[in-house]
C-alpha positions, 0 to 999 in steps of 0.5 A: 480824670485820666491816669496820665494826667493824675500827679500821684503815683502808686508804689510798691513798698510802704516808707520804712516807718508807717506801721499801721495798714491803713496809712501803708495802703494810702501811700502806696495807693496815692491817697495820702503823702506822710509829713511827720508822724501823725501828720497826713496831706489828702492828695487828690484820690484821698480828698474825693475819698474823703469829701465823700464821707464828710457828704454822707455826715453832712447829710444825716447831720442836716436831717436832724436839723443841724445847721452847718458852721466853721469856727476858728481852729486859732483859741482865745485863750480867756475862754478856755481859763473860764472852764478851767481846760486850758491848763496842760495840767488838766488838758495835755494835748493842747498845741500853744504859741505865743504871738508876735504882738504878745499873749498866747493862742492855742490850736483847737483839740476841740470846740465846746467853749468857744460855740458856748461863746457864740452861741452867747450872742444868739441864745437869750430866750426859750423862743431862741431854743432849740439850736444844733450846730456843727461843722467840719473842722481840723483839730490839732491834738499834741498825742504821744501816740501816732502810729495809727496812720490817720486813725490817730492823727496829730492834725486830723478832721472832726464833725463836731455837732453841739446841741443846745436846748432849754431842758433834760428831756430835750436834750434827751430826746436829740441824743436819740435822734444823733444816735439814730443818725451815727447809725445811718452813717456807719451803715453808708459807710460800710462800716455798720455790720460791724460798728457798735453802740457802746456803753461809756462813762457818762461822768458827772451829768448822766449815767452813761455816754456812749461811743461807737467802736468798729471791731477790727483787729487792729484797734486800740481799744477793747470792749464787750459785746452782746452780739444779739441785742448789737450793744457793747460796753466798754471796760471802764463800765464793766460793772454789775450795775451797768450789766444789770442795767442793760439787762445782761450778764458777763457770760453773755459778752465777747471781748473783742478789739475795736476801733472808736469812730465817734462819741456822744455826751450829755454835757448838761450845764457844764459849760452854758455855766461857767461861760453865761450862757443863759436863756429866760423862761416863759415865766421869766426865770433866768436858766442855764442852757443845757447841751450835749456834744457829737462827734466824729472823725471823718478821717479816722472813719476813712482809715477805719474802712481802710483796716477793716475791709482791704484785701491782700491786693490792696484797699477796698471801697465801698462805692458809697465812700470810693472817689471814683465809681469806675476805673476803665481801664484801656490794654494795648496802644493800638488806635481801635482801643485807644479810640474806643476807650476815649469815647467810653470815658466821654460817655461816662462823663456825659452820664455823670458817672465818675471815672479814672480813666487808666490811659497810660501806656503800661503793662496789663499787670501794672495796671491790673495791680494799681486797679487793685491797689487803689480799690474802686468798686468797679472795673470795667476793661477794653481792649482789642479781645473784647472790640472782637467781642463787642463787648465790656470786660466788667469785674467787681473789686471783690469779685474773683472773676469778670463779666464780659457784658454789653455797653447797654447792659453795663449802663443798667447796672449803674 
């Protein structure tokens, strides 16, 4: 991508009504556009980051036998009425609308009910189990508070996976696989070192569920971390019984602010029973399918990365999620510099190295400020000075100094 063709522009200031750091930086750097409170458009750079995060999640879900699908955003109220969750008294975040032809539909805040109904058409025997299905889908929640940028939106992207097993043992085994997959996702996206598997209430169907909480001062949650064991407990289950179950004491825990970046739940038969998702076992008995659900918000994770890793100059993307791997910047407008920049850019394209090419006619200070704000991991500068030396000026986003490298040496580092 040439920056002269990129329609988005950087900004020196964020909108006055935007209070979250992630949204301020992402708007200033041209990744997102704010449409209203809790609703953001993902611009070309932002979409590239979001798709990179999505692909990491997809790879890890496929590795644990997940099958990708897409459910509908528009929801039939009848399926939700069977579980009692279409009522605003039970779930107060619904967006609902009346159809011109009559009737009411909702915009899905989650998808347990519809995927359970879908599976009634595909699961009838023990031979059909297990099934693990997931999607990336836009969710809609009428949040009262929408002041955390893309970390708490009224419209946001969610990866939700649902497991369908014959019994509790099958669910328990898959639950641990999903937990391990989540750890890999957070490690790969650059936040794993401060993300804790956090014990939370399991409701009526299991003793505990688990949240994945990333320690960050911008977080809305409070967790209690056991740093030696790498686990945490949320406030609602910080009881003597839970501490005893985990083999830890209150004195060993440190209170920290955090952002919930994922969660996993054992649902049991909460949805399969009212929606009639049954199977026939080997003895011919009819039984309810045992379910679990596993959620990660790619857009929330993107905002968390910005909150956690940015510095005073701007965004700092981990290489795995950055919109481009290299930011090529030419300084000066001499024909020699421009030709050298064009040739190097074409070489990067040939090698498959995704490169943002700053070919704009701006002062060096403006280009460097934009480069730091945008946050691509590696910056390569071509100028009169580098051409005279026969080198490239290479700087990592988090480094204080640049290095002079010849082209072959640089390509080896990639």
